[in-house]
C-alpha positions in Angstrom: -84.8 -82.5 -60.2 -86.0 -80.6 -57.5 -89.4 -80.1 -59.3 -90.0 -83.8 -59.4 -89.6 -84.5 -56.0 -91.0 -81.3 -54.3 -94.2 -81.4 -56.2 -95.6 -84.6 -55.1 -94.5 -84.0 -51.7 -96.5 -80.7 -51.7 -99.4 -82.3 -53.1 -99.4 -85.0 -50.3 -99.2 -82.5 -47.8 -102.0 -80.9 -49.1 -104.1 -84.3 -49.2 -105.3 -84.0 -45.9 -108.9 -84.2 -46.7 -111.0 -87.3 -45.9 -114.6 -88.0 -46.4 -114.7 -91.2 -44.2 -117.6 -90.6 -41.8 -117.1 -90.9 -37.9 -117.2 -94.4 -36.8 -119.7 -94.8 -33.9 -119.8 -98.4 -32.6 -123.0 -99.7 -31.4 -123.6 -100.1 -27.4 -123.0 -103.7 -26.8 -126.2 -105.6 -26.7 -125.5 -107.5 -23.6 -126.5 -107.1 -19.8 -123.8 -105.5 -17.7 -123.3 -108.7 -15.6 -123.8 -112.6 -15.8 -126.8 -113.7 -13.9 -125.2 -117.0 -13.6 -121.9 -115.7 -11.8 -122.2 -116.1 -8.0 -120.1 -113.0 -7.4 -118.9 -110.0 -9.5 -115.9 -110.7 -11.5 -112.3 -109.9 -10.3 -109.3 -108.7 -12.3 -108.0 -112.1 -12.3 -110.2 -113.5 -15.0 -110.0 -116.9 -16.9 -108.7 -115.1 -19.8 -105.3 -114.2 -17.7 -104.7 -117.9 -17.0 -102.3 -119.6 -19.5 -103.4 -122.6 -21.2 -100.9 -124.7 -19.2 -102.7 -123.5 -16.1 -106.0 -124.5 -17.4 -105.1 -127.8 -18.8 -103.4 -129.6 -15.9 -102.6 -133.1 -17.7 -99.0 -133.2 -18.7 -99.9 -135.3 -21.6 -102.5 -133.1 -23.0 -100.2 -130.0 -22.6 -97.6 -131.9 -24.7 -100.3 -132.6 -27.4 -101.2 -129.0 -27.5 -97.5 -128.1 -28.1 -97.4 -130.6 -31.0 -100.6 -129.2 -32.6 -99.5 -125.6 -32.3 -96.4 -126.3 -34.2 -97.9 -128.7 -36.9 -101.7 -128.1 -37.3 -102.3 -127.3 -41.1 -105.4 -125.2 -40.3 -103.4 -122.9 -38.1 -100.5 -122.6 -40.6 -103.2 -121.7 -43.2 -104.6 -118.9 -40.8 -100.9 -117.7 -40.4 -100.3 -117.6 -44.2 -103.7 -115.8 -44.6 -102.4 -113.0 -42.5 -99.3 -112.6 -44.4 -101.2 -112.6 -47.6 -103.5 -110.0 -46.4 -100.6 -107.9 -45.0 -99.3 -108.0 -48.6 -102.6 -106.8 -50.0 -102.5 -103.8 -47.6 -99.0 -103.0 -48.8 -99.8 -103.2 -52.3 -103.0 -100.8 -51.5 -100.9 -98.5 -49.3 -98.1 -98.3 -52.2 -100.7 -96.5 -54.3 -100.6 -93.3 -52.2 -97.0 -92.8 -53.2 -95.2 -91.8 -56.3 -93.3 -94.6 -58.3 -90.1 -93.1 -59.5 -87.8 -95.0 -61.9 -84.5 -94.6 -63.8 -84.4 -95.0 -67.7 -81.7 -94.8 -70.0 -81.4 -95.8 -73.8 -79.5 -95.2 -77.0 -80.0 -95.1 -80.8 -77.5 -95.3 -83.6 -78.7 -94.5 -87.3 -77.4 -93.7 -90.5 -78.9 -90.5 -92.1 -79.5 -89.9 -95.9 -76.2 -88.1 -96.3 -74.6 -91.1 -95.1 -73.4 -89.8 -91.8 -74.1 -92.0 -88.7 -75.7 -90.4 -85.9 -75.7 -91.4 -82.1 -78.1 -90.3 -79.6 -77.7 -91.4 -75.9 -80.4 -90.3 -73.2 -80.8 -91.0 -69.5 -83.5 -89.6 -67.0 -85.5 -89.9 -64.0 -89.5 -90.6 -64.5 -92.2 -90.6 -61.9 -95.3 -92.5 -63.5 -98.9 -91.2 -63.3 -99.3 -90.4 -59.6 -103.0 -89.6 -58.2 -102.7 -86.6 -55.7 -105.2 -87.9 -53.0 -107.0 -84.7 -52.4 -110.2 -86.1 -51.1 -108.7 -89.1 -49.3 -109.9 -91.8 -51.7 -106.4 -93.8 -51.5 -106.1 -93.3 -47.8 -109.7 -94.7 -47.3 -108.7 -97.4 -49.2 -105.5 -98.1 -47.3 -107.3 -97.6 -43.9 -109.8 -100.3 -45.0 -107.0 -102.7 -46.3 -105.2 -102.1 -42.9 -108.3 -102.8 -41.0 -108.8 -106.2 -42.8 -105.4 -107.1 -42.2 -106.0 -106.5 -38.5 -109.2 -108.4 -38.7 -107.3 -111.4 -40.3 -104.7 -111.2 -37.7 -107.7 -111.7 -35.1 -109.0 -114.5 -37.2 -105.5 -116.2 -36.6 -105.7 -115.5 -33.0 -109.2 -117.2 -32.8 -107.9 -120.2 -34.8 -105.0 -120.5 -32.3 -107.7 -120.5 -29.4 -110.0 -122.9 -31.2 -107.1 -125.3 -31.9 -106.3 -125.8 -28.2 -109.9 -126.2 -27.2 -110.4 -128.9 -30.1 -107.0 -130.6 -29.0 -108.4 -130.6 -25.4 -111.7 -131.8 -26.5 -110.5 -134.6 -28.6 -108.2 -135.8 -25.8 -111.1 -135.8 -23.4 -113.0 -138.0 -26.1 -110.0 -140.5 -26.2 -109.7 -140.6 -22.5 -113.5 -141.3 -21.9 -113.3 -144.2 -24.8 -110.3 -145.7 -23.4 -111.8 -145.8 -20.0 -115.1 -146.9 -21.2 -113.5 -149.7 -23.1 -111.5 -150.8 -20.1 -114.8 -151.0 -18.1 -116.4 -153.0 -21.1 -113.4 -155.2 -21.2 -113.8 -155.9 -17.4 -117.3 -156.3 -17.5 -117.1 -158.7 -20.6 -114.5 -160.8 -18.5 -116.9 -160.8 -15.4 -119.9 -161.8 -17.3 -118.2 -164.4 -19.4 -117.2 -166.1 -16.0 -120.5 -165.8 -14.8 -121.7 -167.6 -18.1 -119.2 -170.4 -17.5 -120.5 -170.9 -14.0 -124.0 -170.8 -15.1 -123.3 -173.3 -17.8 -121.7 -175.7 -15.1 -124.5 -175.3 -12.9 -126.9 -176.3 -15.7 -124.7 -179.4 -16.5 -124.9 -180.3 -12.9 -128.6 -180.1 -13.2 -128.5 -177.1 -10.5 -129.6 -174.4 -13.0 -132.2 -174.1 -15.8 -131.8 -173.4 -19.5 -133.3 -170.1 -19.2 -130.4 -169.0 -17.0 -128.1 -170.3 -19.5 -129.7 -168.2 -22.2 -129.8 -165.1 -20.0 -126.2 -165.3 -19.4 -125.5 -165.8 -23.0 -127.2 -163.0 -23.9 -125.7 -160.8 -21.2 -122.0 -161.8 -22.3 -122.8 -161.2 -26.0 -124.4 -157.7 -25.1 -121.0 -157.0 -23.5 -118.9 -158.3 -26.3 -120.7 -156.0 -28.7 -120.1 -153.2 -26.2 -116.5 -153.8 -26.3 -116.4 -153.7 -30.1 -118.4 -150.3 -30.2 -115.8 -149.1 -27.7 -112.8 -150.1 -29.6 -114.1 -148.4 -32.7 -114.7 -145.3 -30.6 -111.2 -145.3 -29.2 -109.8 -145.7 -32.8 -111.7 -142.7 -34.2 -110.9 -140.7 -31.2 -107.3 -141.5 -31.9 -107.5 -140.6 -35.5 -109.3 -137.1 -34.7 -106.6 -136.1 -32.4 -103.6 -137.2 -34.8 -105.5 -135.0 -37.5 -105.6 -132.0 -35.2 -102.0 -132.8 -34.2 -101.0 -132.8 -37.8 -98.6 -135.6 -37.0 -99.1 -139.3 -35.3 -99.2 -139.4 -31.7 -95.5 -139.6 -30.4 -94.5 -142.9 -28.6 -92.8 -140.8 -25.7 -95.9 -139.0 -24.2 -96.2 -138.7 -20.6 -98.8 -140.6 -18.7 -102.1 -138.9 -18.8 -104.4 -138.3 -15.9 -107.7 -140.3 -15.6 -111.1 -138.6 -15.8 -111.5 -138.7 -12.0 -108.1 -137.2 -11.9 -108.9 -133.5 -12.8 -107.1 -133.3 -16.0 -108.8 -129.8 -16.6 -109.5 -126.8 -14.1 -113.2 -126.4 -13.7 -113.5 -123.4 -11.4 -113.2 -120.2 -13.5 -113.5 -116.7 -12.5 -115.5 -115.2 -15.4 -114.8 -111.3 -14.8 -117.6 -109.0 -16.5 -119.2 -109.1 -19.9 -117.3 -106.1 -20.9 -114.0 -108.0 -20.9 -115.2 -109.9 -24.1 -115.0 -106.7 -26.2 -111.1 -106.7 -25.3 -110.6 -110.5 -25.1 -112.3 -112.1 -27.6 -110.6 -112.4 -31.0 -113.9 -113.0 -33.0 -115.3 -109.8 -31.5 -112.1 -107.8 -32.5 -112.2 -109.2 -35.9 -115.6 -108.0 -36.5 -114.9 -104.7 -35.0 -112.1 -104.4 -37.4 -114.4 -105.5 -40.3 -116.7 -102.5 -39.4 -113.9 -100.0 -39.3 -113.0 -101.6 -43.0 -116.5 -101.1 -44.0 -116.6 -97.5 -42.8 -113.4 -96.5 -44.4 -114.8 -97.9 -47.7 -117.7 -95.4 -47.6 -115.0 -92.7 -47.5 -113.4 -93.8 -50.6 -116.9 -94.2 -52.3 -117.7 -90.7 -51.6 -114.3 -89.5 -52.7 -114.9 -90.9 -56.1 -117.5 -88.4 -56.9 -114.8 -85.7 -56.6 -112.1 -84.8 -59.3 -108.9 -86.9 -59.5 -105.5 -85.0 -60.0 -102.6 -87.0 -61.4 -99.2 -86.0 -62.3 -96.3 -87.4 -64.5 -93.0 -85.9 -64.8 -89.7 -86.6 -66.4 -86.3 -85.2 -65.9 -83.6 -86.1 -68.5 -80.3 -85.6 -70.4 -79.3 -86.2 -74.0 -75.9 -86.3 -76.0 -74.6 -87.6 -79.1 -71.6 -89.1 -77.1 -72.0 -91.3 -74.2 -68.9 -89.9 -72.5 -70.3 -86.6 -72.6 -73.8 -87.5 -71.3 -73.3 -86.5 -67.6 -71.2 -83.6 -68.5 -72.5 -81.4 -71.1 -75.7 -83.1 -72.4 -78.7 -80.9 -73.1 -81.1 -81.1 -70.1 -84.7 -82.0 -70.8 -87.8 -82.0 -68.4 -91.5 -82.7 -68.7 -94.4 -82.0 -66.2 -98.0 -83.3 -67.0 -100.7 -82.6 -64.3 -104.1 -84.1 -65.5 -107.6 -83.6 -63.9 -110.5 -86.3 -64.4 -114.1 -85.3 -63.3 -116.6 -87.8 -63.2 -119.9 -86.7 -65.1 -121.9 -89.6 -66.3 -121.5 -93.2 -65.3 -124.9 -94.4 -65.5 -125.5 -94.4 -61.7 -122.4 -96.3 -61.0 -120.9 -94.2 -58.4 -124.2 -93.8 -56.5 -124.6 -97.6 -56.4 -121.2 -98.1 -55.1 -121.7 -95.4 -52.5 -124.9 -97.3 -51.5 -123.4 -100.6 -51.6 -120.6 -99.4 -49.2 -123.2 -98.0 -46.8 -125.1 -101.4 -46.9 -122.1 -103.2 -46.2 -121.2 -101.2 -43.2 -124.7 -102.0 -41.8 -124.0 -105.8 -42.4 -120.9 -105.2 -40.5 -122.7 -103.5 -37.5 -125.0 -106.3 -37.2 -122.3 -108.8 -37.5 -120.3 -107.1 -34.8 -123.5 -107.0 -32.3 -124.1 -110.8 -33.3 -120.6 -111.7 -32.3 -120.9 -109.9 -29.0 -124.2 -111.7 -28.4 -122.9 -115.0 -29.3 -119.9 -114.5 -26.9 -122.1 -113.5 -24.2 -124.1 -116.7 -24.7 -121.1 -119.0 -25.1 -120.0 -117.5 -21.5 -123.7 -118.0 -19.9 -123.7 -121.6 -21.2 -120.3 -122.4 -19.9 -121.2 -121.0 -16.4 -124.5 -122.9 -16.6 -122.4 -125.9 -16.9 -119.9 -125.0 -14.3 -122.7 -124.4 -11.8 -124.4 -127.7 -12.3 -121.9 -130.4 -13.3 -120.3 -130.9 -10.0 -123.6 -131.8 -8.2 -124.6 -133.8 -11.1 -121.5 -135.9 -10.8 -121.8 -136.1 -7.1 -125.2 -137.4 -7.5 -124.2 -139.8 -10.3 -121.4 -141.1 -7.9 -124.1 -141.9 -5.4 -125.9 -143.9 -8.2 -122.9 -145.9 -9.0 -122.4 -146.8 -5.3 -126.0 -147.8 -4.9 -126.0 -149.8 -8.0 -123.0 -151.7 -6.9 -124.3 -152.2 -3.5 -127.5 -153.7 -5.2 -125.3 -155.8 -7.4 -123.5 -157.2 -4.4 -126.7 -158.1 -2.5 -128.2 -159.5 -5.6 -125.3 -161.8 -6.1 -125.6 -163.0 -2.5 -129.4 -163.4 -2.6 -128.9 -165.4 -6.0 -126.4 -167.4 -4.5 -128.6 -168.2 -1.4 -131.5 -169.1 -4.0 -133.4 -166.0 -2.9 -133.4 -164.3 -6.0 -133.9 -165.1 -9.7 -131.2 -164.9 -12.2 -133.1 -162.0 -14.0 -133.0 -159.9 -10.9 -129.3 -160.5 -10.9 -128.8 -159.6 -14.5 -130.7 -156.4 -13.9 -128.5 -155.3 -11.1 -125.5 -155.9 -13.0 -126.6 -154.0 -16.3 -127.9 -151.0 -13.9 -124.3 -151.1 -12.1 -122.6 -151.0 -15.7 -124.7 -148.4 -17.1 -124.3 -146.1 -14.0 -120.4 -146.4 -14.3 -120.5 -145.7 -17.9 -122.8 -142.6 -17.5 -120.5 -141.4 -14.6 -117.7 -141.2 -17.2 -119.9 -139.6 -19.6 -120.7 -136.6 -17.1 -117.1 -136.3 -16.2 -116.2 -136.0 -19.6 -119.0 -133.4 -20.4 -117.8 -131.3 -17.2 -114.1 -130.9 -18.4 -115.7 -130.1 -21.8 -117.7 -127.6 -20.6 -114.9 -126.1 -18.7 -112.8 -125.9 -21.8 -115.5 -124.3 -23.7 -116.0 -121.7 -21.0 -112.3 -120.9 -20.9 -112.4 -120.2 -24.9 -115.6 -118.1 -24.4 -113.8 -116.0 -21.9 -110.9 -115.1 -24.2 -108.5 -117.6 -22.7 -106.1 -119.7 -24.5 -103.7 -117.3 -26.1 -101.2 -117.1 -23.3 -99.1 -120.1 -22.1 
């Protein structure tokens, strides 16, 4: 019995050799600082902000809670983590011996008419590979690294879901506010049409004025239909992300001019991305796995030693099996050395090296993409505030022009066409302002995700 257990343990102790090459990660292919940042980053970066500190709208916070609980994509990502962990456990189990109990009995009649019994019991160790050159350990390390990569993929899905819910909510707020503006505009232009028709009936206006007013009202009516469609589509998209219908007891949401999302974010330093961004960590663990698989491919060129052992008891009487039965044992080591496999082992080693080269490039690509995402977000943060301030001045000027054009038209100093142009310009300026505010908040959410924020509450 001691032989069965001591031998594999001793072999495990000897199997310390590893042919996995040292992993040297490439230097990050990005500058040491963001050119767009006004000042060096501080320790209190955007990644340290909980998403509740970033998303200031209570209605949006409730929606994120619902999505994190019900979203199917996030559930699939979590199940994928569990599945890959099970695969790692299966792979790692191959490094250890499988030991089991067996028992049996036979009863037979001999030629002389005597009935013979034979009962057996024993402990057996199935064929177990002694990992002398680290092949199994390298495969286990690769499986564990892929499990960690899947964990990071789940974290990335978590962050992406928060950002997607925020974007969808902002689209819904934009659609609702643009719909409200379009409806109010339609009401105003219908009243203007009614007044124009009355003036024409009193022979104080021309048919051209009526036609222009009718066209204007029809344009507003078509825009209302388009805004209603956009509102319905935005709601449908939001419910898909939530994985559930919108609850009836949601708190009131902030308007777009009520700052639903924090826009000023401290960026930190580019090197922070390497420790914060789940997609970068995922690519790094994929690189670790590819490197470990090189060690397994190298070890395949060397001999494999496997053991099979059994210790048992036999007795013609079941009651005497564990008292006076005859002991039996077997111990079967086996060595296998590859000689000729048509170049398969060399091809597998070459393939593992190529996969590592690909993993290196994907790691560098993930870093570069993250750096670009941050720079895009910083560019938006630096320009949207000035753009919105300028657009607000455009709205103010357009509304002033509309008011003055109405006065001049009423006084007979301007044509109906001039008034229509002023009204359309004012309406378009207000819609553009709503678009700009939505874009500013979406850019801030994108920067927050790019900096690695969104994992903490």
